[in-house]
C-alpha positions as CSV (number, residue, x, y, z in Angstrom):
1,M,-104.9,-194.1,82.3
2,Q,-104.9,-191.1,80.0
3,K,-101.9,-190.4,77.6
4,P,-100.4,-187.0,78.1
5,R,-101.4,-184.6,75.3
6,K,-98.6,-183.8,72.9
7,I,-97.6,-180.3,72.8
8,P,-97.3,-179.0,69.3
9,Q,-93.7,-177.8,68.6
10,R,-92.8,-175.1,65.9
11,Q,-89.4,-173.8,64.8
12,C,-88.5,-170.0,65.5
13,L,-87.4,-168.4,62.2
14,G,-85.1,-166.3,64.1
15,C,-83.2,-168.5,66.6
16,R,-84.2,-171.7,64.6
17,E,-85.0,-173.4,68.0
18,M,-87.9,-175.7,68.4
19,K,-90.4,-174.5,71.1
20,N,-93.9,-175.0,72.1
21,K,-96.4,-173.4,69.6
22,R,-98.1,-171.4,72.4
23,D,-94.7,-169.8,73.3
24,L,-94.3,-168.4,69.8
25,I,-95.9,-165.5,67.9
26,R,-97.4,-166.6,64.6
27,V,-96.7,-164.4,61.7
28,V,-99.5,-164.9,59.1
29,R,-100.0,-164.2,55.4
30,S,-103.7,-164.0,54.6
31,P,-105.2,-165.3,51.4
32,E,-105.1,-161.7,50.3
33,G,-101.5,-161.4,50.8
34,E,-101.5,-159.2,53.9
35,I,-98.9,-160.0,56.5
36,S,-99.6,-159.6,60.2
37,L,-98.9,-161.0,63.5
38,D,-101.4,-163.5,65.0
39,F,-101.2,-163.5,68.9
40,R,-104.2,-166.1,69.1
41,G,-103.1,-168.5,66.3
42,K,-106.6,-168.4,64.8
43,K,-106.3,-166.1,61.6
44,P,-106.7,-168.0,58.3
45,G,-103.4,-168.1,56.0
46,R,-100.1,-169.5,55.9
47,G,-98.3,-169.3,59.1
48,A,-94.8,-169.0,60.3
49,Y,-93.4,-168.6,63.8
50,V,-91.1,-166.4,65.8
51,C,-90.1,-166.0,69.4
52,P,-91.8,-163.0,71.1
53,E,-88.3,-161.3,71.2
54,P,-87.4,-158.3,68.9
55,A,-83.9,-160.0,68.4
56,C,-85.6,-163.0,66.8
57,L,-87.6,-161.0,64.5
58,A,-84.4,-159.0,63.5
59,R,-82.6,-162.2,62.8
60,A,-85.5,-163.5,60.7
61,K,-85.5,-160.2,58.7
62,K,-81.8,-160.4,58.2
63,S,-81.8,-164.0,57.0
64,R,-84.8,-163.3,55.0
65,A,-86.7,-166.3,56.6
66,L,-90.2,-164.7,56.2
67,E,-89.6,-164.1,52.4
68,R,-88.7,-167.8,52.2
69,A,-91.6,-169.0,54.4
70,F,-94.2,-167.1,52.4
71,S,-92.6,-167.2,48.9
72,A,-93.2,-163.5,48.7
73,A,-91.2,-160.3,49.0
74,I,-91.8,-158.5,52.3
75,P,-91.7,-154.6,52.2
76,P,-89.7,-153.0,55.0
77,E,-92.8,-151.3,56.5
78,V,-94.3,-154.6,57.2
79,Y,-91.4,-155.5,59.5
80,D,-91.9,-152.0,61.1
81,Q,-95.4,-153.0,61.8
82,L,-94.6,-156.5,63.1
83,E,-91.9,-154.9,65.4
84,E,-94.6,-152.3,66.5
85,Q,-97.2,-155.0,67.1
86,M,-94.7,-157.0,69.3
87,R,-93.8,-154.0,71.3
88,E,-97.4,-153.2,72.0
89,E,-98.2,-156.8,73.0
90,R,-95.3,-156.8,75.5
91,H,-96.6,-153.8,77.3
92,E,-100.2,-155.2,77.8
């Protein structure tokens, strides 16, 4: 009998809830320092996770969770890009 596969869990930086990795959006800081959303989870670099809800991204922004996760200052325009990418993904 096969053991059921373990589903990886990650914590959302916004709501701080543990959820299935596939249900979250990965925010990645590339080795060059560029920050973007990774909807497939395949980009190289350090990852942090948020729910696909704009409210969770806003909460992560307010608590500076991404700054702590990446140990780097994140300019406001990066958050604007992340919000825009999230909106585009929801409409597809």
